[in-house]
DRENDRENZA-952058 format. One record per residue (C-alpha): residue in one letter; y, z, x; residue number from 1. Coordinates in steps of 0.2 Angstrom, whole numbers, m for minus. Example, Ala and Ser with C-alpha at 12.3 -4.5 7.8 and 13.67 -1.06 7.14 Angstrom:
// DRENDRENZA-952058
{rest:A, c2:m22, c3:39, c1:62, nr:1}
{rest:S, c2:m5, c3:36, c1:68, nr:2}
***
This chain:
// DRENDRENZA-952058
{rest:M, c2:84, c3:m497, c1:0, nr:1}
{rest:S, c2:67, c3:m501, c1:m6, nr:2}
{rest:R, c2:57, c3:m489, c1:m18, nr:3}
{rest:V, c2:63, c3:m484, c1:m35, nr:4}
{rest:V, c2:56, c3:m473, c1:m49, nr:5}
{rest:L, c2:59, c3:m480, c1:m66, nr:6}
{rest:S, c2:56, c3:m471, c1:m83, nr:7}
{rest:I, c2:53, c3:m484, c1:m97, nr:8}
{rest:G, c2:52, c3:m480, c1:m115, nr:9}
{rest:S, c2:52, c3:m489, c1:m132, nr:10}
{rest:N, c2:52, c3:m483, c1:m150, nr:11}
{rest:L, c2:55, c3:m500, c1:m160, nr:12}
{rest:G, c2:44, c3:m514, c1:m163, nr:13}
{rest:D, c2:28, c3:m516, c1:m153, nr:14}
{rest:R, c2:32, c3:m502, c1:m141, nr:15}
{rest:L, c2:17, c3:m504, c1:m130, nr:16}
{rest:A, c2:21, c3:m523, c1:m127, nr:17}
{rest:R, c2:39, c3:m519, c1:m123, nr:18}
{rest:L, c2:33, c3:m507, c1:m109, nr:19}
{rest:Q, c2:21, c3:m520, c1:m103, nr:20}
{rest:S, c2:35, c3:m532, c1:m102, nr:21}
{rest:V, c2:43, c3:m522, c1:m88, nr:22}
{rest:V, c2:26, c3:m520, c1:m79, nr:23}
{rest:D, c2:24, c3:m539, c1:m80, nr:24}
{rest:A, c2:42, c3:m543, c1:m74, nr:25}
{rest:L, c2:40, c3:m531, c1:m59, nr:26}
{rest:G, c2:26, c3:m542, c1:m53, nr:27}
{rest:D, c2:21, c3:m538, c1:m35, nr:28}
{rest:T, c2:35, c3:m525, c1:m32, nr:29}
{rest:L, c2:25, c3:m513, c1:m43, nr:30}
{rest:L, c2:16, c3:m499, c1:m34, nr:31}
{rest:Q, c2:11, c3:m486, c1:m47, nr:32}
{rest:I, c2:9, c3:m486, c1:m66, nr:33}
{rest:S, c2:8, c3:m469, c1:m75, nr:34}
{rest:P, c2:m2, c3:m467, c1:m91, nr:35}
{rest:V, c2:7, c3:m470, c1:m107, nr:36}
{rest:Y, c2:13, c3:m454, c1:m117, nr:37}
{rest:E, c2:21, c3:m452, c1:m134, nr:38}
{rest:T, c2:35, c3:m441, c1:m136, nr:39}
{rest:E, c2:48, c3:m436, c1:m150, nr:40}
{rest:P, c2:65, c3:m443, c1:m148, nr:41}
{rest:W, c2:80, c3:m433, c1:m141, nr:42}
{rest:G, c2:96, c3:m431, c1:m150, nr:43}
{rest:R, c2:101, c3:m430, c1:m168, nr:44}
{rest:V, c2:97, c3:m447, c1:m174, nr:45}
{rest:E, c2:82, c3:m449, c1:m186, nr:46}
{rest:Q, c2:70, c3:m461, c1:m178, nr:47}
{rest:G, c2:52, c3:m464, c1:m173, nr:48}
{rest:P, c2:43, c3:m457, c1:m158, nr:49}
{rest:F, c2:44, c3:m465, c1:m141, nr:50}
{rest:L, c2:31, c3:m472, c1:m130, nr:51}
{rest:N, c2:35, c3:m467, c1:m112, nr:52}
{rest:A, c2:29, c3:m471, c1:m94, nr:53}
{rest:V, c2:35, c3:m470, c1:m76, nr:54}
{rest:L, c2:33, c3:m484, c1:m64, nr:55}
{rest:I, c2:36, c3:m484, c1:m45, nr:56}
{rest:A, c2:41, c3:m501, c1:m37, nr:57}
{rest:D, c2:47, c3:m507, c1:m20, nr:58}
{rest:D, c2:58, c3:m521, c1:m16, nr:59}
{rest:P, c2:67, c3:m520, c1:1, nr:60}
{rest:A, c2:80, c3:m533, c1:m5, nr:61}
{rest:L, c2:87, c3:m521, c1:m19, nr:62}
{rest:D, c2:98, c3:m507, c1:m17, nr:63}
{rest:G, c2:103, c3:m495, c1:m32, nr:64}
{rest:Q, c2:115, c3:m507, c1:m40, nr:65}
{rest:G, c2:102, c3:m521, c1:m38, nr:66}
{rest:W, c2:89, c3:m510, c1:m47, nr:67}
{rest:L, c2:101, c3:m506, c1:m61, nr:68}
{rest:Q, c2:105, c3:m524, c1:m64, nr:69}
{rest:R, c2:86, c3:m528, c1:m64, nr:70}
{rest:A, c2:83, c3:m514, c1:m77, nr:71}
{rest:Q, c2:97, c3:m520, c1:m88, nr:72}
{rest:R, c2:90, c3:m538, c1:m88, nr:73}
{rest:F, c2:73, c3:m530, c1:m93, nr:74}
{rest:E, c2:82, c3:m521, c1:m108, nr:75}
{rest:R, c2:92, c3:m537, c1:m113, nr:76}
{rest:A, c2:76, c3:m547, c1:m113, nr:77}
{rest:A, c2:68, c3:m535, c1:m125, nr:78}
{rest:G, c2:83, c3:m536, c1:m137, nr:79}
{rest:R, c2:91, c3:m520, c1:m132, nr:80}
{rest:V, c2:108, c3:m517, c1:m140, nr:81}
{rest:R, c2:118, c3:m502, c1:m134, nr:82}
{rest:G, c2:123, c3:m492, c1:m149, nr:83}
{rest:E, c2:122, c3:m474, c1:m153, nr:84}
{rest:R, c2:118, c3:m462, c1:m139, nr:85}
{rest:W, c2:100, c3:m456, c1:m140, nr:86}
{rest:G, c2:97, c3:m468, c1:m154, nr:87}
{rest:P, c2:82, c3:m479, c1:m157, nr:88}
{rest:R, c2:78, c3:m492, c1:m143, nr:89}
{rest:T, c2:68, c3:m508, c1:m141, nr:90}
{rest:L, c2:67, c3:m504, c1:m122, nr:91}
{rest:D, c2:75, c3:m491, c1:m111, nr:92}
{rest:V, c2:73, c3:m493, c1:m92, nr:93}
{rest:D, c2:81, c3:m478, c1:m83, nr:94}
{rest:L, c2:82, c3:m477, c1:m64, nr:95}
{rest:I, c2:77, c3:m459, c1:m60, nr:96}
{rest:A, c2:77, c3:m460, c1:m41, nr:97}
{rest:C, c2:79, c3:m472, c1:m27, nr:98}
{rest:Y, c2:73, c3:m470, c1:m9, nr:99}
{rest:S, c2:78, c3:m479, c1:7, nr:100}
{rest:A, c2:70, c3:m477, c1:24, nr:101}
{rest:A, c2:82, c3:m463, c1:27, nr:102}
{rest:G, c2:77, c3:m454, c1:11, nr:103}
{rest:E, c2:83, c3:m451, c1:m7, nr:104}
{rest:V, c2:98, c3:m461, c1:m11, nr:105}
{rest:L, c2:112, c3:m451, c1:m19, nr:106}
{rest:S, c2:125, c3:m461, c1:m30, nr:107}
{rest:R, c2:140, c3:m456, c1:m41, nr:108}
{rest:D, c2:146, c3:m473, c1:m45, nr:109}
{rest:N, c2:155, c3:m476, c1:m61, nr:110}
{rest:N, c2:140, c3:m485, c1:m68, nr:111}
{rest:L, c2:126, c3:m477, c1:m58, nr:112}
{rest:T, c2:121, c3:m459, c1:m55, nr:113}
{rest:L, c2:107, c3:m456, c1:m43, nr:114}
{rest:P, c2:96, c3:m447, c1:m45, nr:115}
{rest:H, c2:97, c3:m448, c1:m64, nr:116}
{rest:P, c2:107, c3:m433, c1:m70, nr:117}
{rest:L, c2:95, c3:m428, c1:m84, nr:118}
{rest:A, c2:79, c3:m432, c1:m76, nr:119}
{rest:H, c2:75, c3:m413, c1:m72, nr:120}
{rest:L, c2:77, c3:m409, c1:m90, nr:121}
{rest:R, c2:65, c3:m422, c1:m97, nr:122}
{rest:A, c2:47, c3:m418, c1:m99, nr:123}
{rest:F, c2:44, c3:m436, c1:m104, nr:124}
{rest:V, c2:50, c3:m441, c1:m86, nr:125}
{rest:L, c2:42, c3:m427, c1:m76, nr:126}
{rest:V, c2:25, c3:m427, c1:m84, nr:127}
{rest:P, c2:21, c3:m446, c1:m81, nr:128}
{rest:W, c2:30, c3:m445, c1:m64, nr:129}
{rest:L, c2:18, c3:m432, c1:m58, nr:130}
{rest:T, c2:3, c3:m442, c1:m62, nr:131}
{rest:V, c2:8, c3:m456, c1:m50, nr:132}
{rest:D, c2:16, c3:m445, c1:m37, nr:133}
{rest:P, c2:10, c3:m427, c1:m37, nr:134}
{rest:D, c2:21, c3:m423, c1:m22, nr:135}
{rest:A, c2:37, c3:m430, c1:m30, nr:136}
{rest:R, c2:54, c3:m421, c1:m26, nr:137}
{rest:L, c2:70, c3:m423, c1:m35, nr:138}
{rest:T, c2:87, c3:m419, c1:m27, nr:139}
{rest:L, c2:98, c3:m407, c1:m38, nr:140}
{rest:A, c2:114, c3:m398, c1:m34, nr:141}
{rest:G, c2:104, c3:m385, c1:m23, nr:142}
{rest:G, c2:94, c3:m399, c1:m14, nr:143}
{rest:P, c2:77, c3:m407, c1:m16, nr:144}
{rest:R, c2:65, c3:m398, c1:m27, nr:145}
{rest:P, c2:47, c3:m402, c1:m31, nr:146}
{rest:V, c2:45, c3:m411, c1:m48, nr:147}
{rest:A, c2:30, c3:m400, c1:m52, nr:148}
{rest:E, c2:42, c3:m385, c1:m50, nr:149}
{rest:L, c2:55, c3:m392, c1:m61, nr:150}
{rest:L, c2:42, c3:m396, c1:m75, nr:151}
{rest:T, c2:37, c3:m378, c1:m75, nr:152}
{rest:E, c2:55, c3:m373, c1:m79, nr:153}
{rest:L, c2:55, c3:m382, c1:m95, nr:154}
{rest:E, c2:51, c3:m374, c1:m111, nr:155}
{rest:P, c2:32, c3:m375, c1:m115, nr:156}
{rest:A, c2:36, c3:m384, c1:m131, nr:157}
{rest:D, c2:45, c3:m398, c1:m122, nr:158}
{rest:R, c2:30, c3:m400, c1:m110, nr:159}
{rest:Q, c2:17, c3:m400, c1:m124, nr:160}
{rest:A, c2:27, c3:m412, c1:m134, nr:161}
{rest:V, c2:23, c3:m426, c1:m121, nr:162}
{rest:R, c2:6, c3:m432, c1:m128, nr:163}
{rest:L, c2:m6, c3:m443, c1:m118, nr:164}
{rest:T, c2:m11, c3:m458, c1:m127, nr:165}
{rest:E, c2:m26, c3:m469, c1:m126, nr:166}
{rest:W, c2:m15, c3:m484, c1:m122, nr:167}
{rest:T, c2:m13, c3:m491, c1:m104, nr:168}
{rest:L, c2:m2, c3:m503, c1:m95, nr:169}
{rest:H, c2:m10, c3:m515, c1:m83, nr:170}
{rest:R, c2:m5, c3:m526, c1:m69, nr:171}
{rest:D, c2:m7, c3:m545, c1:m73, nr:172}
{rest:T, c2:m12, c3:m551, c1:m56, nr:173}
{rest:D, c2:m7, c3:m569, c1:m61, nr:174}
{rest:S, c2:11, c3:m563, c1:m67, nr:175}
{rest:P, c2:25, c3:m572, c1:m58, nr:176}
{rest:G, c2:36, c3:m556, c1:m59, nr:177}
{rest:D, c2:54, c3:m556, c1:m65, nr:178}
{rest:P, c2:59, c3:m574, c1:m69, nr:179}
{rest:E, c2:77, c3:m570, c1:m67, nr:180}
{rest:S, c2:76, c3:m562, c1:m50, nr:181}
{rest:T, c2:85, c3:m571, c1:m36, nr:182}
{rest:S, c2:79, c3:m559, c1:m23, nr:183}
***
C-alpha cells in the first residue's frame, strides 16, 4: 500500500493550526493539499463550524492499519478525546481511501472500513478532494464511481454549505515529518 486520501477537520481551539499540524507531521510523504473550507457540523450536538481539508499522501511502508495508527497519533497529539459521536473535535483525521499498486484497498476490519463508509455522503470530503484529484473515484457497493458524480447526487444545500476560506495549509520544507513514525 502506498497512497492515502485523508480528510482532516477541527472545530476547537486554533482550528487552522491543528490542520497544519497534520501537514507538518506528514512531511515528505505529503503529495497534495486541498484548500481549506469551513462547514457546519454534522449531528445534533451544538458546536461551532469546522475547518476541513483533504490531503493525499504516499508512504509505501504503510498499509491501511499503519495509516490508521498514524492518523490516531495525529489526533492524540492535538488533544483529541473520543467522546460524543459527531461532537466537537480538536482534530479529526479520517482515512477516506487507500490505494496499493493493485488499486483501491477494501477493508471491513473491526477498526477500519475502507473506503470510508460515509465519504460519499459528505460534501466536506468530496469538495476538497476534487480540488486535488479531479478524476478521483470511490468504490461503493455498485463498484467504483467518480467523486464528481457522487457530489452532484448530494443536496444542493449540502454542497453550498462547504465554503472556501482565505486560509491555506502549506508544506514546511524543513519539517522532519511525523516525530513518532518508525517507518
